[in-house]
Steps between C-alpha positions, in 0.01 A plus 500: 500500500605692815258739666675840508273634771426186705464669839350831385169632381560670168288662231564557134503877468599543137752429233749690292803490278851630561835467325533166678172371355144450620418483872213458740440751779427315824376655824614314811204569726676365811808720460327799338754502217487504121717261304569430135537147369664453158310248287715461188593133463312399816209263536243612755134472581255740658210400716190710552406521866148562633588848631630799301730763650578858402815527284618808694610850406716641224692827529440665163818707530748222583295200371576324833242254623401431859265248650157602625544621859147374576554158339151561365290214370319564172173361375555163332319602181596869502688671220718719722849385590557775760308598813353855522783614732772388254313646204488835679866481611613415144283775358464351152173502311518329159183685395636843590369652176147453633571595862428822685816458707860407416733434793827693528690172457321426172531858378880474539506147355302608192772758422779239479602342167312179414540223245198420290425155365274525201354189343288469191318183408 
């Protein structure tokens, strides 16, 4: 199996689904770029490394991702996937109902149409 990123330090930053199928979001930490790797019909493996890195920022208006400008290292057993600077730049708080402050980015994002997935078991 070829190594797609043999000479680069990369981090898994997320996953998603498009009209072309499922994909992984990969941050190239050496280049400071975000890439998308289609996974449909591919065999691949992931390896957990001893250090965790911030997954970067997300523009809530355009949904564009960017790598963490600080290349911040996260605690190995922490629950966060973003550093404080990227959390603040993104401006998204999933618990905004219980917060005293909602960022302007999130206030605008909350007004856009959303899809809801409702499951009952």
